[in-house]
C-alpha positions in Angstrom: 99.0 81.1 -133.4 101.3 82.5 -130.3 102.3 85.6 -129.5 105.6 84.3 -128.2 108.5 84.5 -131.1 110.2 81.4 -132.8 113.3 80.4 -132.3 115.0 78.4 -134.4 116.0 75.0 -132.5 119.2 72.7 -133.0 119.1 69.3 -134.3 120.0 66.2 -131.9 124.0 65.4 -131.3 124.0 61.7 -130.2 126.5 61.6 -126.9 130.6 61.4 -127.4 131.7 58.3 -128.3 135.3 59.0 -127.7 137.8 58.3 -124.8 136.5 58.7 -121.4 139.0 59.9 -119.0 141.5 58.7 -116.6 140.4 58.4 -112.5 141.9 58.2 -110.6 140.6 54.2 -108.7 138.6 55.1 -105.9 139.2 53.1 -102.8 136.3 50.1 -101.8 133.5 51.6 -99.5 133.7 51.2 -96.5 131.1 51.4 -93.8 130.2 53.7 -90.2 131.1 52.6 -87.7 128.4 51.0 -85.6 126.6 54.1 -84.0 125.0 53.2 -80.1 121.6 52.6 -79.4 120.0 55.9 -78.6 116.8 54.0 -77.5 119.4 52.0 -74.9 118.7 52.8 -71.2 121.2 54.9 -69.5 121.9 52.5 -67.2 124.2 51.2 -69.6 126.1 54.3 -69.4 129.3 54.0 -66.9 132.1 56.8 -65.7 134.6 54.4 -65.5 134.5 53.7 -69.4 135.7 57.1 -69.9 139.3 57.1 -68.7 140.3 61.5 -67.7 144.2 62.8 -67.2 143.5 64.6 -64.1 143.6 68.4 -64.5 146.8 70.3 -63.6 147.0 72.1 -61.0 145.6 75.8 -61.0 148.3 78.2 -60.6 148.2 81.0 -57.9 149.0 84.6 -57.9 152.5 85.9 -57.2 152.4 88.1 -53.8 154.2 91.3 -54.3 156.4 92.9 -51.7 154.7 95.4 -49.9 156.5 98.7 -51.3 159.1 100.6 -50.0 160.5 103.8 -51.0 163.6 104.4 -52.5 166.7 104.2 -50.8 168.9 107.3 -51.7 172.2 106.3 -53.7 175.1 106.2 -52.2 177.5 109.7 -52.4 174.0 111.6 -51.6 172.3 112.8 -49.3 168.4 112.2 -48.9 166.8 115.1 -50.3 165.8 117.4 -47.6 161.9 118.1 -46.0 160.5 121.6 -47.1 159.1 123.4 -43.9 155.6 124.2 -43.7 155.1 127.5 -45.7 153.5 130.2 -43.7 150.0 131.1 -44.7 149.4 134.9 -46.4 147.6 135.8 -44.2 150.3 135.2 -40.8 152.6 137.2 -42.6 150.2 139.8 -43.3 148.9 140.4 -39.9 152.2 140.7 -38.3 153.4 142.9 -41.2 150.4 144.9 -39.9 151.3 145.0 -36.5 154.8 145.5 -37.2 153.5 149.0 -39.4 151.2 149.8 -36.7 153.5 149.6 -33.7 155.9 152.1 -35.7 153.5 154.3 -36.4 152.4 154.4 -32.5 155.9 156.1 -31.6 156.3 157.9 -34.6 153.3 159.5 -33.0 154.8 159.6 -29.7 158.3 161.4 -30.4 156.4 164.0 -32.8 153.6 164.6 -29.5 156.7 164.7 -27.3 158.5 167.2 -29.3 155.7 169.8 -30.3 154.1 169.8 -25.8 158.5 170.5 -25.7 158.7 172.7 -28.1 155.7 174.9 -26.6 157.2 174.5 -23.0 160.0 176.4 -24.0 158.2 179.2 -25.8 156.3 179.3 -22.1 159.2 178.9 -20.5 161.8 181.7 -22.3 158.9 183.6 -21.8 158.5 183.6 -18.0 161.8 183.9 -18.0 162.3 187.3 -19.1 159.6 188.5 -17.6 160.9 187.8 -14.4 164.3 189.0 -15.4 162.2 192.3 -15.9 161.0 191.5 -12.4 164.4 190.8 -11.0 165.9 193.4 -12.8 163.4 196.1 -11.1 163.4 194.6 -7.8 166.6 194.1 -7.1 165.4 190.4 -6.1 168.0 187.3 -6.5 166.3 184.6 -8.9 165.5 181.2 -8.1 169.2 178.8 -8.3 167.2 175.7 -7.6 167.5 174.1 -10.4 170.9 172.0 -12.0 170.6 173.8 -15.9 173.3 176.7 -15.8 175.2 175.9 -12.0 176.1 172.2 -12.4 175.2 171.3 -8.9 174.8 167.2 -8.6 172.1 165.4 -6.3 172.1 162.5 -5.1 169.5 159.7 -4.2 166.6 160.6 -2.6 167.3 164.7 -3.2 163.5 165.8 -4.9 164.8 168.5 -7.5 162.8 171.1 -9.2 163.6 171.3 -12.9 162.3 174.9 -14.4 158.1 175.4 -14.3 156.8 172.2 -15.5 158.9 169.0 -13.4 159.9 168.4 -9.8 162.0 164.7 -10.0 162.9 162.7 -7.3 165.3 159.6 -7.8 163.8 157.1 -4.5 165.6 154.2 -5.0 168.8 152.1 -6.8 169.3 148.7 -7.4 171.1 146.5 -8.8 169.6 142.7 -9.9 171.5 139.8 -12.3 167.8 139.4 -14.0 164.9 136.6 -14.1 164.6 133.1 -15.2 164.2 134.2 -18.8 165.6 137.1 -18.5 169.4 137.8 -17.9 172.2 140.2 -19.0 175.5 139.4 -21.0 178.0 138.2 -19.7 179.8 140.3 -17.5 177.3 142.3 -16.9 174.3 143.4 -14.3 171.2 145.3 -14.9 170.4 149.1 -12.4 167.2 149.4 -11.3 166.6 152.8 -11.0 162.9 154.5 -8.8 162.2 157.9 -10.0 158.8 160.3 -9.4 158.0 162.9 -11.6 155.5 165.7 -10.2 153.4 167.7 -13.5 153.9 171.6 -11.8 153.3 172.8 -14.5 149.8 174.9 -15.5 148.5 171.5 -18.2 149.2 168.8 -19.4 152.8 167.0 -19.5 154.4 164.3 -21.4 157.1 162.1 -19.6 159.3 159.3 -21.5 161.5 157.1 -20.0 163.5 156.9 -23.1 163.7 160.3 -24.7 163.8 162.3 -20.8 166.7 160.4 -19.2 169.4 158.8 -19.3 172.3 156.7 -17.2 176.1 156.9 -18.6 178.7 155.0 -16.7 182.4 157.0 -15.4 184.0 157.0 -18.9 180.2 158.6 -20.0 179.7 155.3 -21.7 175.6 155.8 -22.5 174.2 152.8 -20.5 171.8 150.9 -22.7 168.3 150.3 -21.6 166.9 147.1 -20.5 163.4 144.9 -20.2 162.7 143.1 -16.7 159.0 141.4 -16.4 158.1 140.8 -12.8 160.4 142.2 -10.9 160.0 146.3 -11.9 157.1 148.4 -12.2 156.4 150.2 -15.3 158.6 153.2 -16.0 156.8 156.5 -16.3 155.3 157.0 -19.1 152.5 158.9 -21.1 150.4 161.7 -20.3 150.7 164.2 -16.9 148.0 166.1 -15.4 148.1 169.3 -13.9 149.4 168.4 -10.2 149.6 165.0 -10.8 152.7 162.0 -10.3 153.9 159.3 -12.5 156.5 157.0 -10.6 158.0 153.7 -12.0 161.6 151.9 -12.7 164.3 152.1 -15.1 166.4 149.7 -16.0 169.5 150.1 -17.4 172.5 146.8 -18.6 175.6 148.0 -17.4 179.1 146.0 -16.8 179.8 144.8 -13.6 182.9 146.2 -12.6 181.5 149.7 -13.2 180.0 150.9 -9.9 179.3 154.7 -9.9 177.0 156.5 -12.7 175.7 159.7 -13.5 171.9 160.0 -13.6 170.2 162.6 -16.0 167.5 164.0 -16.4 166.4 166.3 -19.8 163.7 168.8 -18.9 163.2 170.0 -22.9 165.0 167.8 -24.8 165.1 171.1 -27.2 166.6 172.8 -25.1 170.4 172.9 -22.8 170.3 172.1 -19.6 170.7 168.8 -17.1 169.5 167.9 -13.7 172.2 165.2 -12.6 172.5 162.5 -10.1 175.2 161.4 -9.1 174.5 157.0 -8.4 177.0 154.6 -6.6 176.4 150.7 -6.5 
């Protein structure tokens, strides 16, 4: 006996004998068209047997016009070009140079004042001693100084100013300037050549800006000027005991002025000046 379960069998049913469904009539069978014989020789193929339409021309790419910048719109000015910016390093060097120059000028002025103050004390002491000696001996004091006597000197004279300097106005001339250095309209340059001799017992400092001045006949102070190739350097700097320094002082004055006074301050801290009359 088999171990598989037994299922009940259905009784046989005969096929359905009723009416068949109505299907649409079918077209008669048509065989496929004859196919070429694959065994036929290749020579039977003729390319002329197949006609093809000509290929259309290949479209050419459109060539674009070269780029041109936008033209400025009417009514608006073109945008201005910005100047190149200066490098921060160049600006810093320029500022540093100006600051260094100002510091050097300030140091020179301070040194000049310090030397003048020291000379004032020494001069005052010498004056007191000389006065006492003159009172005791009955001698006459030295009057070869412009301070206090109101005397005016002329070009070529050497004048002793205190116990510090002997100053000589050597020459005076006029100039219409150089190629790139011209006076203002209606003005000329006056060039005064001077020599200063240190007759004191110690080193002194002379300054062309602080110790010398030129005034017009109406008292107007002339402006200092600068020329490069036609003049010598002005008398500036330290002068040792017994040494001399010579140089040109340049001023700009009106061309119609002919009479001037040239002044030397032996001590800018004290009153009294040495004066030369200048005629051009």
